[in-house]
C-alpha positions in Angstrom: 0.0 0.0 0.0 1.1 3.5 -0.8 -0.3 6.2 1.6 -0.9 9.4 -0.3 -1.2 10.9 -3.7 0.9 9.5 -6.6 2.1 11.5 -9.7 3.3 9.2 -12.5 5.3 11.0 -15.2 8.6 10.8 -17.0 10.4 11.9 -13.9 8.5 9.5 -11.6 7.9 6.5 -14.0 5.3 3.8 -13.4 8.0 1.1 -12.8 8.7 2.8 -9.4 5.3 1.6 -8.3 5.6 -2.0 -9.4 3.9 -4.3 -7.0 1.8 -1.6 -5.3 -1.8 -2.9 -4.9 -3.5 0.1 -3.2 -3.0 3.9 -3.2 -4.9 5.8 -0.6 -5.0 9.1 -2.4 -5.4 10.4 -6.0 -3.4 8.7 -8.8 -2.2 11.0 -11.6 -0.8 9.6 -14.8 0.4 12.6 -16.9 3.1 13.7 -19.2 4.9 12.1 -22.1 4.6 8.4 -21.1 4.5 5.7 -23.8 3.3 2.9 -21.6 2.3 2.1 -18.0 4.6 -0.9 -17.3 4.9 -1.4 -13.6 1.2 -0.7 -12.7 -0.1 -4.2 -13.5 -0.7 -5.0 -9.7 -2.6 -1.8 -8.9 -6.1 -2.7 -7.8 -7.6 0.1 -5.6 -7.2 3.9 -5.7 -8.7 5.7 -2.7 -9.0 8.9 -4.7 -9.4 9.9 -8.3 -7.7 8.1 -11.1 -6.7 10.7 -13.6 -5.1 9.9 -17.0 -4.4 13.2 -18.7 -2.2 15.0 -21.1 -0.1 12.0 -22.2 1.2 12.9 -25.6 2.3 9.4 -26.6 0.2 6.9 -24.5 -1.9 4.7 -26.8 -3.6 2.4 -24.3 -4.0 1.7 -20.6 -3.5 -2.1 -20.8 -1.4 -2.1 -17.6 -4.4 -0.8 -15.6 -6.5 -4.0 -16.1 -6.4 -4.9 -12.4 -8.0 -1.7 -11.1 -11.3 -2.5 -9.5 -12.0 0.7 -7.5 -11.5 4.4 -7.7 -13.4 7.5 -6.4 -13.6 8.9 -9.9 -12.2 8.2 -13.4 -11.0 11.1 -15.5 -9.4 10.5 -18.9 -8.8 13.6 -21.0 -6.3 15.4 -23.3 -4.4 12.3 -24.4 -3.7 12.9 -28.0 -2.7 9.3 -29.0 -4.9 7.3 -26.7 -7.0 5.0 -28.9 -8.0 2.2 -26.6 -9.4 1.9 -23.1 -9.9 -1.9 -23.0 -7.2 -2.0 -20.3 -10.0 -0.9 -17.9 -12.1 -3.9 -18.8 -12.2 -5.2 -15.2 -15.3 -4.1 -13.4 -14.2 -0.6 -12.1 -16.3 0.5 -9.2 -16.5 4.3 -9.0 -17.2 5.2 -5.4 -17.9 9.0 -6.0 -17.0 9.8 -2.4 -16.1 13.4 -3.1 -16.5 14.0 -6.8 -20.2 13.8 -8.0 -21.2 14.7 -10.7 -17.7 14.4 -12.0 -17.2 10.7 -11.3 -16.7 9.8 -15.0 -15.1 12.1 -17.6 -13.6 10.9 -20.9 -12.9 14.0 -23.1 -10.6 15.5 -25.7 -8.8 12.3 -26.5 -8.1 13.0 -30.2 -7.7 9.4 -31.4 -10.1 7.6 -29.0 -13.2 6.3 -30.8 -16.4 7.7 -29.3 -17.8 4.2 -28.9 -15.6 3.8 -25.8 -17.8 6.2 -23.9 -21.0 4.0 -23.7 -18.8 1.0 -23.2 -17.1 2.6 -20.2 -20.5 3.9 -18.9 -21.8 0.3 -19.0 -18.6 -1.0 -17.4 -18.7 1.4 -14.4 -22.5 1.9 -14.2 -22.0 5.7 -14.2 -23.1 8.3 -16.7 -20.3 10.3 -18.2 -20.6 14.0 -17.2 -18.2 15.2 -20.0 -17.5 12.9 -22.8 -16.9 15.1 -25.8 -14.2 15.5 -28.4 -13.2 11.8 -28.5 -12.9 11.7 -32.3 -10.9 8.6 -33.3 -12.0 6.6 -36.3 -11.5 3.2 -34.7 -14.1 0.5 -34.3 -15.4 -0.9 -31.0 -17.2 -3.9 -32.5 -16.1 -7.4 -31.7 -15.6 -6.9 -27.9 
């Protein structure tokens, strides 16, 4: 367990948190990351999971073990085109963040079909899910 807020970026890479299962605070993934290797064990985030402003990140596959977070905010990731790494049932607890519990916005290459998929997965309505303009296809999964 890691007690506090975590900032993952090029200066504090994900591999430094390898094996961490729980973070009690917010979890920020931001910057010019290309992958999230090292976060495969992460299951619970006591605060907000925020994936934002990652120029080169294309997917979040390494987050497949996450099953709980207060809120999920994914925005401003210019190359992100796949959210299937969040395919485990992610419980959004909304402890301190309603109505902003789920936001998926301004991800230039993310197909818009990921929004209803994520809403179904989390059981939450997306409060800001605009400008996801990728041309990919969500059929077949």
